[in-house]
C-alpha positions in Angstrom: -42.9 -20.5 18.7 -42.5 -18.2 15.8 -44.1 -19.2 12.5 -41.5 -19.9 9.7 -41.0 -16.9 7.4 -42.3 -17.2 3.9 -40.2 -14.3 2.6 -37.5 -15.6 0.2 -34.0 -15.2 1.4 -32.1 -12.3 -0.2 -29.6 -13.3 -2.8 -26.0 -12.9 -1.6 -24.4 -9.6 -2.6 -21.9 -9.9 -5.5 -18.3 -9.4 -4.1 -16.9 -6.0 -5.2 -13.5 -4.5 -5.3 -12.6 -1.7 -3.0 -13.1 1.6 -4.8 -9.4 2.5 -5.0 -8.5 -1.0 -6.2 -11.2 -0.9 -8.8 -10.0 2.5 -10.0 -6.5 1.3 -10.3 -7.6 -1.8 -12.2 -9.8 0.1 -14.7 -7.2 2.9 -15.3 -4.7 0.2 -16.3 -1.6 -1.0 -14.6 1.3 -3.5 -14.8 0.5 -6.8 -13.1 3.4 -9.3 -13.3 2.7 -13.0 -13.1 4.9 -13.9 -10.1 7.3 -16.8 -10.5 8.2 -19.4 -7.8 11.5 -19.2 -6.0 13.0 -22.6 -5.2 16.3 -23.6 -3.6 18.6 -26.4 -5.0 16.5 -29.0 -3.3 13.4 -27.6 -5.0 11.9 -26.3 -1.7 10.3 -22.9 -1.4 12.9 -20.2 -0.8 10.8 -17.8 1.3 13.5 -15.1 1.4 13.7 -14.8 -2.4 10.0 -15.3 -2.8 9.5 -12.1 -0.8 12.3 -10.4 -2.6 10.5 -11.0 -5.9 7.4 -9.3 -4.7 9.4 -6.4 -3.3 11.1 -6.0 -6.7 7.8 -5.8 -8.6 6.4 -3.2 -6.1 9.6 -1.2 -6.3 9.6 -1.3 -10.1 6.2 0.4 -10.1 3.9 -2.6 -10.7 0.3 -2.0 -9.6 0.0 -5.5 -8.2 1.0 -9.1 -8.7 -0.7 -12.2 -9.8 0.2 -15.3 -7.8 -0.6 -19.0 -8.2 -0.8 -18.6 -12.0 0.9 -20.4 -14.8 4.2 -18.5 -14.2 4.1 -19.6 -10.6 3.7 -23.1 -11.9 0.3 -24.8 -11.6 2.0 -27.7 -9.9 2.4 -25.8 -6.6 -1.0 -27.2 -5.8 0.3 -30.8 -5.9 3.2 -29.8 -3.7 1.2 -28.1 -1.0 2.7 -24.7 -1.9 -0.4 -22.7 -2.9 -1.1 -21.3 0.6 2.5 -20.4 1.6 3.2 -18.8 -1.7 0.0 -16.7 -1.6 0.7 -15.8 2.1 4.2 -14.5 1.3 3.0 -12.2 -1.5 0.1 -11.0 0.6 2.5 -10.2 3.5 4.7 -8.0 1.3 1.7 -6.4 -0.3 0.1 -5.4 3.0 3.3 -3.6 3.9 3.5 -1.7 0.6 -0.2 -0.8 0.7 0.3 0.6 4.2 3.2 2.8 3.0 6.2 0.7 3.9 7.3 0.6 0.3 10.4 -1.5 -0.7 13.7 0.2 -1.2 14.0 1.9 -4.6 10.2 2.3 -5.1 8.9 4.6 -7.7 6.0 5.4 -5.3 6.3 6.5 -1.7 3.6 6.4 0.9 0.4 4.3 1.0 -1.0 3.1 -2.3 -3.6 0.6 -3.6 -2.4 -2.6 -5.2 -4.4 -5.1 -7.3 -3.8 -8.4 -5.5 -4.7 -11.3 -7.8 -4.7 -15.0 -6.9 -4.9 -17.7 -9.5 -7.5 -20.4 -9.3 -7.7 -23.6 -11.3 -9.4 -26.9 -11.5 -13.1 -27.9 -11.5 -15.7 -25.8 -9.8 -15.1 -27.3 -6.3 -11.4 -26.8 -6.5 -11.7 -23.3 -8.0 -14.2 -22.2 -5.3 -12.0 -23.5 -2.5 -9.0 -21.7 -4.0 -11.0 -18.5 -4.2 -12.0 -18.9 -0.6 -8.4 -19.2 0.4 -7.5 -16.1 -1.6 -10.3 -14.2 0.1 -9.1 -15.4 3.5 -5.6 -14.0 2.8 -6.9 -10.6 1.6 -6.7 -10.9 -2.2 -8.8 -8.7 -4.3 -9.7 -10.9 -7.3 -9.3 -14.3 -8.8 -7.7 -15.0 -12.2 -9.7 -18.0 -13.3 -7.6 -20.3 -15.5 -9.7 -22.1 -18.1 -7.8 -25.4 -17.7 -10.1 -28.0 -16.1 -8.6 -31.5 -16.0 -10.7 -34.1 -17.8 -13.0 -31.5 -19.3 -14.2 -32.8 -22.7 -17.2 -32.5 -24.9 -18.3 -30.1 -27.6 -17.3 -26.4 -27.5 -20.8 -25.5 -26.2 -20.5 -28.0 -23.4 -17.0 -26.8 -22.4 -18.1 -23.2 -22.4 -21.1 -24.0 -20.3 -18.9 -25.6 -17.6 -16.5 -22.6 -17.6 -19.4 -20.2 -17.3 -21.0 -22.1 -14.4 -17.6 -22.2 -12.7 -17.1 -18.5 -13.1 -20.5 -17.8 -11.6 -19.7 -20.0 -8.6 -16.3 -18.4 -8.0 -17.8 -15.0 -8.4 -19.9 -15.6 -5.3 -16.6 -15.6 -3.4 -14.4 -12.9 -5.0 -14.4 -10.7 -8.1 -13.3 -12.6 -11.2 -10.7 -11.9 -13.9 -11.5 -14.0 -16.9 -8.6 -15.6 -18.8 -8.3 -16.7 -22.4 -5.3 -19.1 -22.4 -3.5 -20.1 -25.5 -4.1 -23.6 -26.8 -0.4 -24.5 -26.9 -0.4 -24.7 -23.1 -3.8 -26.2 -22.5 -6.4 -23.5 -23.1 -9.6 -24.3 -25.0 -10.9 -22.4 -28.0 -13.7 -20.1 -27.0 -16.4 -18.2 -29.0 -17.5 -14.6 -29.1 -20.7 -15.7 -27.6 -18.9 -17.2 -24.6 -17.1 -13.9 -23.9 -20.3 -12.0 -24.3 -22.0 -14.2 -21.7 -18.9 -14.3 -19.5 -18.6 -10.5 -19.4 -22.3 -10.4 -18.5 -21.5 -12.0 -15.1 -21.7 -9.3 -12.6 -18.7 -10.5 -10.6 -16.4 -10.3 -13.6 -14.3 -7.2 -13.3 -11.6 -7.8 -15.9 -10.5 -10.2 -18.7 -7.0 -11.2 -19.6 -6.7 -12.0 -23.3 -3.8 -14.4 -23.9 -4.8 -16.7 -26.8 -1.6 -15.6 -28.7 -3.9 -15.3 -31.7 -5.1 -12.0 -33.4 -8.5 -13.3 -34.4 -9.3 -14.8 -31.0 -8.1 -11.7 -29.3 -10.7 -9.7 -31.3 -13.3 -12.3 -30.2 -12.7 -11.2 -26.6 -13.1 -7.5 -27.4 -16.2 -8.1 -29.5 -17.8 -10.3 -26.8 -17.1 -7.7 -24.0 -18.5 -4.9 -26.2 -21.7 -6.9 -26.9 -22.2 -7.7 -23.2 -23.3 -4.2 -22.3 -20.8 -4.1 -19.5 -17.8 -2.9 -21.5 -17.4 0.2 -19.3 -17.3 -2.0 -16.2 -14.7 -4.5 -17.4 -11.0 -3.8 -17.6 -9.3 -5.4 -20.6 -5.7 -6.7 -20.0 -3.4 -8.1 -22.5 -1.8 -11.5 -21.8 -0.4 -11.8 -25.3 3.3 -11.7 -24.5 4.1 -11.9 -28.2 2.1 -8.8 -29.1 2.2 -6.4 -26.1 2.8 -3.2 -28.0 0.1 -4.0 -30.6 -2.5 -4.7 -27.9 -1.6 -1.6 -25.8 -1.6 0.8 -28.7 -4.7 -0.2 -30.7 -8.4 0.4 -30.2 -11.4 -1.5 -31.7 -14.6 0.3 -32.5 -17.3 -2.3 -32.1 -20.9 -1.7 -33.4 -23.4 -2.8 -30.7 -27.1 -2.8 -30.3 -28.8 -2.6 -26.9 -31.9 -4.4 -25.6 -34.2 -1.7 -27.1 -32.6 -2.0 -30.5 -30.6 1.2 -30.3 -27.3 1.1 -32.2 -24.1 2.6 -30.9 -20.3 2.1 -31.1 -18.2 0.8 -28.2 -14.5 1.5 -28.2 -12.6 -1.4 -26.7 -9.0 -0.9 -25.5 -6.5 -2.8 -23.5 -5.7 -0.7 -20.5 -2.9 -2.7 -19.0 -1.2 -6.1 -19.0 -1.1 -9.2 -16.8 1.8 -11.0 -18.2 4.5 -13.6 -17.6 6.8 -11.4 -19.8 6.4 -8.6 -17.2 7.7 -10.9 -14.5 11.1 -9.8 -15.9 12.3 -6.3 -16.8 9.3 -4.9 -14.9 10.4 -1.3 -14.6 10.8 -1.3 -18.4 7.2 -2.7 -18.5 6.0 0.2 -16.4 7.6 2.6 -19.0 6.0 0.7 -21.8 2.5 1.1 -20.3 3.1 4.8 -19.6 4.1 5.3 -23.2 1.0 3.5 -24.4 -1.2 5.6 -22.2 0.5 8.8 -23.5 0.0 7.6 -27.1 -3.7 7.3 -26.4 -3.8 10.8 -24.8 -4.1 9.6 -21.2 -2.1 11.7 -18.7 -0.3 10.1 -15.7 -3.2 11.1 -13.4 -5.7 9.4 -15.7 -7.0 12.6 -17.4 -7.4 13.3 -21.0 -4.6 15.1 -22.9 -3.3 15.3 -26.4 -2.1 12.0 -27.9 1.7 11.8 -27.8 3.0 11.0 -31.2 6.6 10.7 -29.9 5.5 8.1 -27.4 3.7 6.1 -30.1 6.9 6.3 -32.3 9.0 5.0 -29.4 6.7 2.1 -28.9 6.5 1.3 -32.5 10.2 1.2 -32.8 10.5 -1.2 -29.9 7.6 -3.5 -30.7 9.5 -6.1 -32.8 12.4 -6.1 -30.3 10.0 -6.8 -27.4 8.5 -9.7 -29.3 12.0 -11.0 -30.1 12.9 -10.8 -26.5 9.7 -12.7 -25.5 10.5 -15.4 -28.0 13.8 -15.9 -26.1 12.3 -15.8 -22.6 9.4 -18.0 -23.5 11.4 -20.4 -25.7 9.1 -20.1 -28.7 11.7 -22.0 -30.8 10.9 -25.1 -28.8 7.1 -24.6 -28.5 7.5 -22.9 -25.1 9.2 -25.9 -23.4 11.5 -23.5 -21.5 9.0 -20.8 -20.8 9.2 -21.0 -16.9 13.0 -21.6 -16.9 13.5 -18.7 -19.3 11.8 -16.3 -16.8 13.9 -17.8 -14.0 17.1 -17.4 -16.0 16.6 -13.7 -16.4 15.9 -13.3 -12.7 18.9 -15.5 -11.8 21.3 -13.4 -13.9 20.1 -10.3 -11.9 20.6 -12.1 -8.6 16.9 -12.2 -7.7 16.8 -16.1 -7.9 19.6 -18.4 -6.9 18.9 -20.8 -9.8 16.4 -21.8 -12.4 15.0 -24.8 -10.6 11.4 -25.7 -11.4 9.2 -28.2 -9.5 9.5 -30.6 -12.4 13.2 -31.6 -12.6 12.9 -32.1 -16.3 11.8 -28.5 -16.9 14.8 -26.4 -17.7 16.3 -24.2 -20.5 16.1 -25.6 -24.0 19.3 -26.0 -26.0 20.5 -22.5 -27.2 17.9 -20.6 -25.0 20.6 -19.1 -22.8 22.4 -17.8 -25.8 19.2 -16.3 -27.1 18.7 -14.5 -23.8 22.2 -13.1 -24.1 21.5 -12.0 -27.6 18.3 -10.1 -27.0 19.7 -8.3 -23.9 22.7 -7.2 -26.0 20.6 -6.2 -29.0 18.1 -4.1 -27.2 19.8 -2.0 -24.4 16.6 -0.4 -23.4 15.1 -3.8 -22.5 17.0 -4.4 -19.2 19.1 -1.4 -18.3 16.7 0.2 -15.8 15.9 -3.0 -14.1 19.5 -4.2 -13.9 20.4 -1.0 -12.2 17.4 -1.1 -9.8 18.1 -4.7 -8.8 21.9 -4.1 -8.4 21.2 -1.2 -6.1 18.5 -2.6 -3.9 18.7 -6.4 -4.0 20.2 -6.8 -0.5 17.4 -4.6 1.0 14.8 -6.8 -0.7 16.5 -10.0 0.6 16.3 -8.9 4.3 
């Protein structure tokens, strides 16, 4: 009989993104938050669910986020988390392998950033991360909503940090600052510094819908010492252009007391707003990169003043459009239904049904959607043409 070993077991390796996926995420891309396609009986419409993912890939998105707020957190209560994740993963595998959907901007094999949402307490979040890993997802977008979580800000932050570390043993983590209006907690600069220090964290989505709190994320990431390893993604649907065109120079001091400056910049977006008019979103991000002097292949070039001028001219219109889609006039009551209505008008969805029968468009919201699409022709023209030409192929 062999004597028991006294050598401590090696710590499990931190999950890492594939090199091509990591490069795509860090360079910056468009990641729509995928909605849920239901039929009139509020059952999953698998045909249209696949068509949505094909649309996003064809429009040029660099991945999709599934099982997130736009997908409706309630899918978990209806037993739909696995099937919805499976459908998106199925379409993504085909696109990655080179079987791109009709009308695609990109031909041939290409990497995609496949993001699965995870929510709930640590046990639920870890279980959902394990499901995502089983289905081939690259990373977990970890929603900060934990039912029943109360206490001081320090106590709440400690629970969220411990949960991120646990999920990070399963898959790479994308942090998420969710606005308070839909259940997100207020979080400190110190929280984001410690969160960004977790080795498994590969990106952070900042979506507090609040300028000061957005800066808190940037400052925390800069102070973590891992700013070069973490991709910053805007989730501020009300300030997309502002986030994508600005930089923040943050003074930092390392462990040896040496002072330097870290330049924090949003490289892409993971947005519910980009679940609609996605080809236009791809153009928006390309213009933002050009304005920063980043060429399409990721190299450095001369900052494009014309690109910045175009974005600046469109910024207010894009925020106006988001107010209509997300129903800002009624405190976001029609946020999911608004996304569905845009997709229904294009034919991608058959209706605007949500899992909650009471969740629908607010009074006047449909008129607002008509107004913004008429007021800003650049908003939807490319996507309307793309969908009209290829919808039947995507619905196969």
